Short mmCIF file of the C-alpha atoms (twelve columns), coordinates in Angstrom:
data_MODEL
# 
_entry.id   MODEL 
# 
loop_
_atom_site.group_PDB 
_atom_site.id 
_atom_site.type_symbol 
_atom_site.label_atom_id 
_atom_site.label_alt_id 
_atom_site.label_comp_id 
_atom_site.label_asym_id 
_atom_site.label_seq_id 
_atom_site.Cartn_x 
_atom_site.Cartn_y 
_atom_site.Cartn_z 
_atom_site.pdbx_PDB_model_num 
ATOM 1   C CA . UNK A 1   0.000   0.000  0.000  1 
ATOM 2   C CA . UNK A 2   1.335   3.419  -0.983 1 
ATOM 3   C CA . UNK A 3   1.733   5.903  1.866  1 
ATOM 4   C CA . UNK A 4   0.809   9.412  0.835  1 
ATOM 5   C CA . UNK A 5   1.029   11.361 4.077  1 
ATOM 6   C CA . UNK A 6   2.171   11.332 7.705  1 
ATOM 7   C CA . UNK A 7   -0.035  12.368 10.650 1 
ATOM 8   C CA . UNK A 8   1.725   12.985 13.980 1 
ATOM 9   C CA . UNK A 9   -0.068  12.558 17.318 1 
ATOM 10  C CA . UNK A 10  1.548   13.949 20.466 1 
ATOM 11  C CA . UNK A 11  1.623   12.429 23.930 1 
ATOM 12  C CA . UNK A 12  0.348   13.590 27.310 1 
ATOM 13  C CA . UNK A 13  0.840   17.239 28.330 1 
ATOM 14  C CA . UNK A 14  2.174   18.120 24.855 1 
ATOM 15  C CA . UNK A 15  0.814   19.606 21.634 1 
ATOM 16  C CA . UNK A 16  1.521   19.622 17.921 1 
ATOM 17  C CA . UNK A 17  4.370   22.035 18.652 1 
ATOM 18  C CA . UNK A 18  6.611   19.180 19.854 1 
ATOM 19  C CA . UNK A 19  6.827   17.760 16.317 1 
ATOM 20  C CA . UNK A 20  8.341   20.887 14.728 1 
ATOM 21  C CA . UNK A 21  11.955  19.598 14.591 1 
ATOM 22  C CA . UNK A 22  10.812  16.326 13.021 1 
ATOM 23  C CA . UNK A 23  8.569   18.067 10.518 1 
ATOM 24  C CA . UNK A 24  11.504  20.180 9.381  1 
ATOM 25  C CA . UNK A 25  13.578  17.012 8.929  1 
ATOM 26  C CA . UNK A 26  10.717  15.421 6.972  1 
ATOM 27  C CA . UNK A 27  10.364  18.535 4.786  1 
ATOM 28  C CA . UNK A 28  14.042  18.204 3.898  1 
ATOM 29  C CA . UNK A 29  13.308  14.663 2.690  1 
ATOM 30  C CA . UNK A 30  10.273  15.703 0.680  1 
ATOM 31  C CA . UNK A 31  7.812   13.942 2.981  1 
ATOM 32  C CA . UNK A 32  4.504   15.665 3.689  1 
ATOM 33  C CA . UNK A 33  3.416   15.669 7.328  1 
ATOM 34  C CA . UNK A 34  0.708   17.108 9.547  1 
ATOM 35  C CA . UNK A 35  0.614   17.386 13.341 1 
ATOM 36  C CA . UNK A 36  -2.599  17.536 15.317 1 
ATOM 37  C CA . UNK A 37  -3.359  19.305 18.605 1 
ATOM 38  C CA . UNK A 38  -5.497  16.930 20.651 1 
ATOM 39  C CA . UNK A 39  -8.492  18.727 22.227 1 
ATOM 40  C CA . UNK A 40  -7.429  21.242 24.865 1 
ATOM 41  C CA . UNK A 41  -3.723  21.025 24.040 1 
ATOM 42  C CA . UNK A 42  -1.445  23.376 22.149 1 
ATOM 43  C CA . UNK A 43  -3.583  26.010 20.467 1 
ATOM 44  C CA . UNK A 44  -6.757  23.895 20.394 1 
ATOM 45  C CA . UNK A 45  -9.749  26.002 21.530 1 
ATOM 46  C CA . UNK A 46  -11.644 22.874 22.581 1 
ATOM 47  C CA . UNK A 47  -11.968 21.656 26.175 1 
ATOM 48  C CA . UNK A 48  -9.774  18.813 27.376 1 
ATOM 49  C CA . UNK A 49  -11.368 15.473 26.591 1 
ATOM 50  C CA . UNK A 50  -10.799 11.772 27.092 1 
ATOM 51  C CA . UNK A 51  -9.122  8.951  25.182 1 
ATOM 52  C CA . UNK A 52  -12.110 8.349  22.930 1 
ATOM 53  C CA . UNK A 53  -12.521 12.053 22.187 1 
ATOM 54  C CA . UNK A 54  -8.823  12.344 21.386 1 
ATOM 55  C CA . UNK A 55  -9.081  9.379  19.016 1 
ATOM 56  C CA . UNK A 56  -12.175 10.868 17.381 1 
ATOM 57  C CA . UNK A 57  -10.171 14.038 16.685 1 
ATOM 58  C CA . UNK A 58  -7.512  11.928 14.982 1 
ATOM 59  C CA . UNK A 59  -10.121 10.081 12.902 1 
ATOM 60  C CA . UNK A 60  -11.558 13.444 11.832 1 
ATOM 61  C CA . UNK A 61  -8.088  14.648 10.862 1 
ATOM 62  C CA . UNK A 62  -7.546  11.482 8.823  1 
ATOM 63  C CA . UNK A 63  -10.746 12.198 6.924  1 
ATOM 64  C CA . UNK A 64  -9.365  15.579 5.849  1 
ATOM 65  C CA . UNK A 65  -6.134  14.053 4.497  1 
ATOM 66  C CA . UNK A 66  -5.426  11.821 1.511  1 
ATOM 67  C CA . UNK A 67  -6.035  8.130  2.261  1 
ATOM 68  C CA . UNK A 68  -3.227  5.708  3.066  1 
ATOM 69  C CA . UNK A 69  -1.643  7.701  5.885  1 
ATOM 70  C CA . UNK A 70  1.220   6.738  8.179  1 
ATOM 71  C CA . UNK A 71  -0.164  7.455  11.648 1 
ATOM 72  C CA . UNK A 72  2.511   8.173  14.274 1 
ATOM 73  C CA . UNK A 73  1.909   8.284  18.023 1 
ATOM 74  C CA . UNK A 74  4.264   9.175  20.849 1 
ATOM 75  C CA . UNK A 75  3.868   7.962  24.439 1 
ATOM 76  C CA . UNK A 76  0.164   8.369  25.403 1 
ATOM 77  C CA . UNK A 77  -0.405  9.172  21.729 1 
ATOM 78  C CA . UNK A 78  0.099   5.466  21.106 1 
ATOM 79  C CA . UNK A 79  -3.113  4.725  22.981 1 
ATOM 80  C CA . UNK A 80  -4.852  7.372  20.879 1 
ATOM 81  C CA . UNK A 81  -3.727  5.923  17.545 1 
ATOM 82  C CA . UNK A 82  -4.550  2.388  18.747 1 
ATOM 83  C CA . UNK A 83  -8.129  3.549  19.370 1 
ATOM 84  C CA . UNK A 84  -8.272  5.577  16.155 1 
ATOM 85  C CA . UNK A 85  -7.077  2.636  14.071 1 
ATOM 86  C CA . UNK A 86  -10.164 0.671  15.075 1 
ATOM 87  C CA . UNK A 87  -12.380 3.410  13.653 1 
ATOM 88  C CA . UNK A 88  -10.681 4.404  10.406 1 
ATOM 89  C CA . UNK A 89  -9.808  2.604  7.173  1 
ATOM 90  C CA . UNK A 90  -7.520  5.396  5.982  1 
ATOM 91  C CA . UNK A 91  -4.398  4.180  7.819  1 
ATOM 92  C CA . UNK A 92  -1.671  2.410  5.848  1 
ATOM 93  C CA . UNK A 93  0.769   1.941  8.736  1 
ATOM 94  C CA . UNK A 94  1.003   2.667  12.461 1 
ATOM 95  C CA . UNK A 95  4.218   3.875  14.074 1 
ATOM 96  C CA . UNK A 96  4.692   3.956  17.829 1 
ATOM 97  C CA . UNK A 97  7.517   6.008  19.390 1 
ATOM 98  C CA . UNK A 98  8.102   4.976  23.027 1 
ATOM 99  C CA . UNK A 99  4.334   4.647  22.996 1 
ATOM 100 C CA . UNK A 100 1.445   2.655  24.419 1 
ATOM 101 C CA . UNK A 101 0.610   0.160  21.684 1 
ATOM 102 C CA . UNK A 102 -2.533  -1.043 23.374 1 
ATOM 103 C CA . UNK A 103 -4.855  -3.909 22.526 1 
ATOM 104 C CA . UNK A 104 -8.636  -3.856 22.762 1 
ATOM 105 C CA . UNK A 105 -9.723  -3.807 26.383 1 
ATOM 106 C CA . UNK A 106 -6.507  -2.215 27.657 1 
ATOM 107 C CA . UNK A 107 -5.945  1.233  29.139 1 
ATOM 108 C CA . UNK A 108 -2.604  2.911  29.841 1 
ATOM 109 C CA . UNK A 109 -2.933  2.330  33.580 1 
ATOM 110 C CA . UNK A 110 -4.379  -1.135 33.052 1 
ATOM 111 C CA . UNK A 111 -1.386  -2.174 30.965 1 
ATOM 112 C CA . UNK A 112 1.018   -0.806 33.571 1 
ATOM 113 C CA . UNK A 113 -0.784  -2.637 36.395 1 
ATOM 114 C CA . UNK A 114 -0.594  -5.925 34.502 1 
ATOM 115 C CA . UNK A 115 3.023   -5.580 33.361 1 
ATOM 116 C CA . UNK A 116 6.108   -6.389 35.464 1 
ATOM 117 C CA . UNK A 117 6.847   -3.486 37.777 1 
ATOM 118 C CA . UNK A 118 9.546   -1.078 36.625 1 
ATOM 119 C CA . UNK A 119 9.920   2.346  38.185 1 
ATOM 120 C CA . UNK A 120 10.389  5.392  35.979 1 
ATOM 121 C CA . UNK A 121 11.365  8.923  36.958 1 
ATOM 122 C CA . UNK A 122 8.299   10.379 35.255 1 
ATOM 123 C CA . UNK A 123 6.124   9.066  38.087 1 
ATOM 124 C CA . UNK A 124 8.065   11.289 40.496 1 
ATOM 125 C CA . UNK A 125 7.254   14.550 38.681 1 
ATOM 126 C CA . UNK A 126 3.532   14.081 37.968 1 
ATOM 127 C CA . UNK A 127 1.445   16.530 39.997 1 
ATOM 128 C CA . UNK A 128 -2.274  15.646 40.385 1 
ATOM 129 C CA . UNK A 129 -4.948  18.289 40.826 1 
ATOM 130 C CA . UNK A 130 -8.441  18.282 42.309 1 
ATOM 131 C CA . UNK A 131 -9.931  18.840 38.846 1 
ATOM 132 C CA . UNK A 132 -9.086  15.331 37.660 1 
ATOM 133 C CA . UNK A 133 -6.005  16.488 35.790 1 
ATOM 134 C CA . UNK A 134 -2.254  16.211 36.133 1 
ATOM 135 C CA . UNK A 135 0.607   18.560 35.389 1 
ATOM 136 C CA . UNK A 136 4.374   18.073 35.553 1 
ATOM 137 C CA . UNK A 137 6.987   19.554 37.851 1 
ATOM 138 C CA . UNK A 138 8.428   22.047 35.372 1 
ATOM 139 C CA . UNK A 139 11.727  22.287 37.249 1 
ATOM 140 C CA . UNK A 140 12.465  18.653 36.370 1 
ATOM 141 C CA . UNK A 141 10.428  17.974 33.244 1 
ATOM 142 C CA . UNK A 142 12.869  19.458 30.748 1 
ATOM 143 C CA . UNK A 143 15.839  17.370 31.847 1 
ATOM 144 C CA . UNK A 144 13.720  14.222 31.906 1 
ATOM 145 C CA . UNK A 145 11.833  14.600 28.637 1 
ATOM 146 C CA . UNK A 146 14.436  16.307 26.416 1 
ATOM 147 C CA . UNK A 147 17.869  15.559 27.918 1 
ATOM 148 C CA . UNK A 148 19.604  15.687 24.535 1 
ATOM 149 C CA . UNK A 149 18.423  19.195 23.710 1 
ATOM 150 C CA . UNK A 150 19.829  22.582 24.655 1 
ATOM 151 C CA . UNK A 151 18.803  24.338 27.849 1 
ATOM 152 C CA . UNK A 152 16.984  26.886 25.685 1 
ATOM 153 C CA . UNK A 153 14.925  24.187 23.962 1 
ATOM 154 C CA . UNK A 154 14.148  22.437 27.232 1 
ATOM 155 C CA . UNK A 155 12.987  25.686 28.820 1 
ATOM 156 C CA . UNK A 156 10.840  26.653 25.826 1 
ATOM 157 C CA . UNK A 157 9.206   23.228 25.639 1 
ATOM 158 C CA . UNK A 158 8.251   22.946 29.302 1 
ATOM 159 C CA . UNK A 159 6.541   26.346 29.118 1 
ATOM 160 C CA . UNK A 160 4.265   24.895 26.428 1 
ATOM 161 C CA . UNK A 161 3.177   21.864 28.460 1 
ATOM 162 C CA . UNK A 162 -0.508  21.757 29.427 1 
ATOM 163 C CA . UNK A 163 -2.646  19.758 31.891 1 
ATOM 164 C CA . UNK A 164 -3.615  16.165 31.076 1 
ATOM 165 C CA . UNK A 165 -6.950  14.584 32.096 1 
ATOM 166 C CA . UNK A 166 -6.497  11.532 34.328 1 
ATOM 167 C CA . UNK A 167 -9.361  9.762  32.529 1 
ATOM 168 C CA . UNK A 168 -7.212  9.452  29.402 1 
ATOM 169 C CA . UNK A 169 -5.052  6.979  31.303 1 
ATOM 170 C CA . UNK A 170 -7.914  4.869  32.650 1 
ATOM 171 C CA . UNK A 171 -10.173 4.476  29.600 1 
ATOM 172 C CA . UNK A 172 -9.855  1.285  27.585 1 
ATOM 173 C CA . UNK A 173 -9.242  1.012  23.867 1 
ATOM 174 C CA . UNK A 174 -12.417 -0.277 22.245 1 
ATOM 175 C CA . UNK A 175 -13.762 -0.657 18.757 1 
ATOM 176 C CA . UNK A 176 -15.914 -2.685 16.405 1 
ATOM 177 C CA . UNK A 177 -13.255 -4.842 14.772 1 
ATOM 178 C CA . UNK A 178 -9.804  -6.307 15.195 1 
ATOM 179 C CA . UNK A 179 -6.797  -4.272 14.081 1 
ATOM 180 C CA . UNK A 180 -5.229  -5.395 10.802 1 
ATOM 181 C CA . UNK A 181 -2.623  -2.744 10.011 1 
ATOM 182 C CA . UNK A 182 1.150   -3.108 9.696  1 
ATOM 183 C CA . UNK A 183 3.007   -1.365 12.497 1 
ATOM 184 C CA . UNK A 184 6.467   -0.276 13.563 1 
ATOM 185 C CA . UNK A 185 7.593   0.241  17.157 1 
ATOM 186 C CA . UNK A 186 10.530  2.576  17.912 1 
ATOM 187 C CA . UNK A 187 11.869  1.407  21.261 1 
ATOM 188 C CA . UNK A 188 13.864  4.042  23.150 1 
ATOM 189 C CA . UNK A 189 16.262  2.186  25.421 1 
ATOM 190 C CA . UNK A 190 17.275  5.138  27.622 1 
ATOM 191 C CA . UNK A 191 13.702  6.258  28.276 1 
ATOM 192 C CA . UNK A 192 12.901  7.474  31.807 1 
ATOM 193 C CA . UNK A 193 9.200   8.062  31.150 1 
ATOM 194 C CA . UNK A 194 7.996   4.784  29.600 1 
ATOM 195 C CA . UNK A 195 10.269  2.005  30.806 1 
ATOM 196 C CA . UNK A 196 12.141  0.220  27.983 1 
ATOM 197 C CA . UNK A 197 11.023  -3.180 29.273 1 
ATOM 198 C CA . UNK A 198 7.396   -2.068 29.129 1 
ATOM 199 C CA . UNK A 199 8.038   -0.777 25.631 1 
ATOM 200 C CA . UNK A 200 9.491   -4.154 24.679 1 
ATOM 201 C CA . UNK A 201 6.257   -5.943 25.650 1 
ATOM 202 C CA . UNK A 202 4.233   -3.630 23.427 1 
ATOM 203 C CA . UNK A 203 6.833   -3.632 20.647 1 
ATOM 204 C CA . UNK A 204 6.431   -7.386 20.324 1 
ATOM 205 C CA . UNK A 205 2.830   -6.746 19.261 1 
ATOM 206 C CA . UNK A 206 4.028   -4.809 16.207 1 
ATOM 207 C CA . UNK A 207 5.213   -5.975 12.784 1 
ATOM 208 C CA . UNK A 208 8.651   -4.345 13.093 1 
ATOM 209 C CA . UNK A 209 10.799  -3.238 16.047 1 
ATOM 210 C CA . UNK A 210 13.509  -0.585 15.737 1 
ATOM 211 C CA . UNK A 211 15.588  0.061  18.844 1 
ATOM 212 C CA . UNK A 212 17.263  3.430  19.390 1 
ATOM 213 C CA . UNK A 213 19.867  4.434  21.952 1 
ATOM 214 C CA . UNK A 214 17.599  7.319  22.847 1 
ATOM 215 C CA . UNK A 215 15.594  9.068  25.529 1 
ATOM 216 C CA . UNK A 216 11.826  9.574  25.550 1 
ATOM 217 C CA . UNK A 217 11.676  12.265 22.844 1 
ATOM 218 C CA . UNK A 218 14.046  11.401 19.972 1 
ATOM 219 C CA . UNK A 219 11.955  13.483 17.544 1 
ATOM 220 C CA . UNK A 220 13.044  16.528 19.600 1 
ATOM 221 C CA . UNK A 221 16.590  15.538 20.530 1 
ATOM 222 C CA . UNK A 222 17.513  13.679 17.318 1 
ATOM 223 C CA . UNK A 223 14.831  14.323 14.704 1 
ATOM 224 C CA . UNK A 224 16.973  13.037 11.832 1 
ATOM 225 C CA . UNK A 225 16.890  9.504  13.255 1 
ATOM 226 C CA . UNK A 226 13.087  9.444  13.351 1 
ATOM 227 C CA . UNK A 227 12.848  11.101 9.937  1 
ATOM 228 C CA . UNK A 228 14.993  8.331  8.467  1 
ATOM 229 C CA . UNK A 229 12.773  5.654  9.986  1 
ATOM 230 C CA . UNK A 230 9.687   7.370  8.555  1 
ATOM 231 C CA . UNK A 231 11.426  7.721  5.200  1 
ATOM 232 C CA . UNK A 232 12.064  3.980  5.194  1 
ATOM 233 C CA . UNK A 233 8.396   3.252  5.848  1 
ATOM 234 C CA . UNK A 234 7.074   5.768  3.330  1 
ATOM 235 C CA . UNK A 235 9.536   4.982  0.546  1 
ATOM 236 C CA . UNK A 236 10.644  1.472  1.475  1 
# 
């Protein structure tokens, strides 16, 4: 199946802005890409939603693009694209970057409860609120999420982070049919947000596994590496 476009889906607390370095690298390779703000994130004027609402926004974005799209999800965005893939026939390939490649009936928290226990530093900087949302400790988030970037980039990125609804982590992926789409998992083996051993469990559900000596956000810290992987999928 020919892939005509790339749609990028961000993870928790982020927005479409986080994909800018990767999109520049893709532009240099002649690959068309679009990045979506999930509801309530980035510059979206919509209220914060839940997993199913986030996935519905992705399905709507797919409808506005040419068919046969490579759908890319990072971190929590993996749960979103897993849900979206059960409700759209416009996806040629799924790509997970240090992401939750969930099966039907699984949630992010449900997967983590059922998997072998591995502590990650991200859990230490999540700040819950009484409104059913979480934020991150901004003093530590930059070093944890973008350790390979400059201090200027880290500072700019953490100022763009926004609250994340807790419900997005507890809702299960559900849909009318089984998933039948080729997929690639990019496993980041120095990740301190989604443990590499948890990633490995989910990566084994995918058609192809590519392991990077990388932190949680290689599309920020080393966008060329992710652009080359995408180029291989699109033009391979």
